[in-house]
N, C-alpha and C positions, 0 to 999 in steps of 0.2 A: 245611380250612377255615383259612385264613390268620389269627389271633390278633394281630396287628403294627396299632395304629392309627396311624395315618396323623396328620402336624404337626400339620394342624386338627384333629385329635379328642385329639389331646395338650392343645393350646392351651387348648380348651374346656373339656375337664376342669381344667384347672390354675385357669381363669377361676372356674369354680364352687366348688372350695377356696380361690380366695382371697374371694371375695364368701361363702363360708359363713365364714372366718377374722374377715372383720371384720363383720358382721353378726349372729355366733351373740353372745349373752352370757357375760361372761367365767362363771358358774354356770348354765351351759345344761345341760350334761350331768346336775344335779340337778336344775334347771328341768322335764327332760325326763320325768321319775317322773311327773311329773302325768298324763302318758298325754295320747292326741292328740286325744282326744274334749274334754278338759279344760273348763272357763270359761278356766282360764289360758292354757292351752296354743293354744286355739282362737283368742283375743282375740289372742295374741302372733301365729298363724298369719296372719290377717289384714291386720296390718302387715308383718311378713314379705316375702308373696305377694306385696303391693301393691310394694316393693321390686325383689320377681323380676320384675316385671313393667314397672318401669318402666327395668330393667337389661336388659331383653329377655329373660332365662331360667326363665321362667313358664311358659314353652310353646314354645320355641324348634321345636320338631319342627314345627307346624303350620305349614299353607300360608302362603304370604304375603297370601294376600287374606284372610284370617282375623285377621290383625294377626302373624303368627308370624315366625320368620325362612329356614322353608321347609328348615329343615335332616332331617335323613332317621332312621330306625329307630333306627339307632346313637348319634346322636346323645340320645335318646329314654333309652336305655337309661343311657350315660352318665351323663345329666339324674335318673333313679331312683337308678343306685351309688350319688352322691356323696350325696343326699338321707339313703338308706337308712343308708347307713355311718353317717352325722350323726345318726341317730334319726329321720329326717323329720320337721323342723321345718315342714314345709308344712300339716302335723295332717293332717286330710280332704279338705284341697283337692286334694289328689295325684288324687281321684277324678275331678274337675273337667278336672285335664290329662290325664289316662291315657284315659278313656273317655267319661262326660257330652258335655265340647265337641265332640267328634269326633263322637259319635252325634247331639247335636242338628243336626249341620251336614248329616250325612246324610240324616235323617231329617225333623226339625224341618218347621215351614212355616214362610212368613218371618217369621210375628206371632210364633211363639216363640222363633225365632232372635236377632231384635232386643229380648226380652224378658231372654231369660235368658246373652246370649251374650255380652255388656259386661261385668256384672257375673263373672262367671268368667276372663273377660280381665282384668279390673282387680285381683285377688285379692282380692273383696272377698263374696266369696257360699258359704255351705257346704253341698251335697246331702248328701241321707241318702239309699238305697236299702230300699223296703219289698217287699221278697223270699220270707224266710224266714217261713211259721207255725209253730203250734206241729205241726200235724199236717203241715205241707209244709215241711220243712227244704232241705236240696239238692233233692228230689224239687217242684220247681216245680210241675209239672202238675198237683198236688194242691193246690192253692193254693183255698181258699174264699171269701175276701174280696171280694165281689162289688159291683158298679157297674151300676144299673140305669138307663137314658137315659129319663125324667120332664120333658116341655115344655122339649128341648134344654137340660137339665142332665142330670149322670151326678149320683146320689146313691150313698153309699159306705155298706159297712154291712160289717164283719168285723175283725180282729184280724193284727197283724205282730207276728214276733219277733225276737229278735238284732239290732236295727238297730243299727249302728253311727251316733254323731255326730246321732241323733233328738231328742234333746233340745235343742241348739245348731240344728239345720239349718233354713235359709230354706224348702227344698223338698224332696220326697219325690218319688222318681223310681218311680211305686208300678204296683206288677203287682196287676191285680184280676181277677176272671172277668166277663165277659158274658154268656155263653153257659155251656150243658154240657159244648161239647165240650172233652174234656180239654188238646190242646196250643192247638186252634183259636179257643177259649174265652177264652184270654188277653188284655186288654188294658191298654197302657202310661196312665195319667194322671201329667201334671206338677202337683203337689196343693202348693200352697203351706201351712206348716205352721203360720199361724198362723189357719189358716180354721177357724171353729167349729163342734167336732164331734169334735175331734183331739185324744186324751187320750195322753201319754207318759210313763212309768213307768218310773223306772232300774234297769237289774237290777243291784245289787252284786255286785262279778266280783275276781278276780284281775288283769285283764287292764289296769286301770290306772280311773281316778277318770272317770266318767261315759260310761261304752266304748258298752255296749250298755242296749239298752231296750225294751221292750213299747211297741207302739203302738197304739194304739184309735180305728177311724172309728164312729162312729155319729151316720149322716145326714146324713154330709158331703155339700157340695151344693157342684159345680164346674160352671163350664159349659162347652157342647162340644167349644169350642175347646181344652182342658187334655187332650185325647184326643191323644197322641204317636205316630203314626202311623195306621194304621188298626184297624179292630174287628179282633181276632183276629191282629194280624199282630206279636205282643208276639215271640215264638219265635222268629221271624228277626231280630228288634231285640237280644234278649236274647243269642242268639248273638253278634254283631258285639258287643258289648258285652264282654263275659265274655271275648272273645279279647283286646280292647284290655286292660282289668283287667289279666288274668292276667300278658301281659307286661310290664306295666308297674309290676307291683311285687317287685323282686331280693332278694328276703327274705336270700340266698347272700348279698350284701355284708353287711347286718348282722350276719349270723350268722359270718361268717370275721372282723368286726373285733373281735366279741364274744370268738368265739377268742381272738384274738392276744392281747388284754390279759388272760385267763385265765393263757394261757401264759406271760405277760411277771409276772405276780403269783408265779406257782409257781416263774419263775427268783430273782425277787430274794430269798427264801426261800430258795433255795435246796435246791427242793422239785421239780427236772424233770428231775432225774437218770435214776430207776427207770427201767426198761422197760417196766413197763405202763403207768406216768400219759401216758410216750411215746408209747408204742404209740396209746392212743385220744386221745391229741392228733392223731396224724395219721391216725386214721378220722377223725374228724370233718375234718379237712383236705379228705379226700378227697372225701368229701359233698358238700361247700362247693363243691370244684371239678368234680365228677359233675355238678350245678344247675345250675353256673353257665353247666358245655358245654353242657346239652342248653337252657338258656334260648337260648342265642348262636346254637343249631342254629335256629332257632325266628324269631329276631331276623333270620338270615340270609334265611330264606325272605320275609321280607318285602319284603328289599330286595331279593329274585327278584320278586317279587309274585304270588308261588306261595302257593295257598291251605294257610292253616293248619286242622290238625282234629286227633284224637281224641290227639294225639302232643303236645298242649298239656296233654295231665293227666299222662302218663308226667314232661313236664320240670315242673309243679307237685308231683305227688309227690315229687319226686324232693328239691324244694327243702323240704316238710314234712318229709323226711328229715333233712336235715341243719339245719334247725332244731330237731329233738328230739334229734341226735344231741351237739349245742352245748350244749343244757339240762339237758342230763344229764351233761355234762362239767363243768359248772360246778357244779350240786348234787354233784357227788361228789369234786368235788378243790378247791374255793374254795368253800364255801358260806357264808363269810362276807360274799360279795359281794352276796348276797340279802337281808342284814340290813343293809345301809349303806356295806359297806366299798368300795363299787365301784356308784356313781350308773349308770354307761354298762352294768354289768353288770345290774342289776334292769333297769332298763330294757328290755335285749334282752329276759328273761328274761317281761317281762309283754306282749312283742309275740311273743315266739316261741310261749309258749303256746296261741297261740289259730290256729298256723301250720296246722293241721290240718284248722279250722274254717272259718276266713275264706277266700271264692272260693268256696265247697266241698267238702266234707268229704271229707276223704283216701280213707276208703269210697266215697265214689262218685266217684271220681278212678280208686280201682282197679278197680270196675265196668267203668267206660268203656273204662281201660286192657283187660283181659281182651276183652270183648265187639267193640272195636272198632277197637284197635289188632293183639291178639293172635290174633282172633276166635276166642276159646275157644268150644266148645258147652254151651249151657245146660242145667245138670243139670234134667232132668225132674221137676216138681213128682207 
């Protein structure tokens, strides 16, 4: 694989860096501690993403007929890397850019596209994904939130949990059960979050202000036109969406930038000459590089038009490992960073400790790797 960037790609990366330098506030690193789902950062992201859109940098990898620049997967990767290295000032809107918009374009009705795509391309809306439930975390086929079709309306009852951005989201990409078939009985509904019957409760956590929530649906009624795709088509749509989501979140960029910050702090204090600390830093750097290479291999598959399968779980797990390694390095060698000495490292820690849960739990990824990549036999029960 050739890792050399073209002149055009290097210019695109520099354009992004210049934009970030010009549009992030001077106290951005301290401000980013609020967390991507906080009211403060969500409000900032709406303004920031609007500026990105005005300058053609919110979704440059989208096709021109959708308002994008028609750039390719590598430009999408560069965009994501620069945003994540900066602490992701797009907040939750990165989901809109990575997978909600493309999924709407592929599976949405003309009416749904007309309703939802423009607010996304304006950088003015926030979505949440109603996937996990108390007894159906990464095993989505076990979900029990039910939607019954009654007189051309779906009536929804159930509960979601660990729902990022739900407290301030405009619309929920909601998985519901419309029949008892384990996989073919799942249907997606696009549900405005101000619909009567929806209750959102924030779950206090270490990962940032307002980041995760419980969401309750009590006789929530939406029109039949809110159905996304056909009844029972959710599994196909989710598979398409998650491939875009997992490739569009280069956490290794944030992890490597955090590692460099931590090493710089140690060097300033004259505490980076020991053999053990240098070896640990090298181990973390190698983990970041390995996860980057694994992700880049998948990007190249997209460029070549090849199908991406279970190997995405291998790349996903490699990213989890590098995030964990850097978090542990900071805790061990510069713990004061998490008490205010470095807002950037505190921000990374908040993002990093959920790396093994967001976009599919690490343990589930290992099961997929074992069964679908390594083709290991299952132990008889």
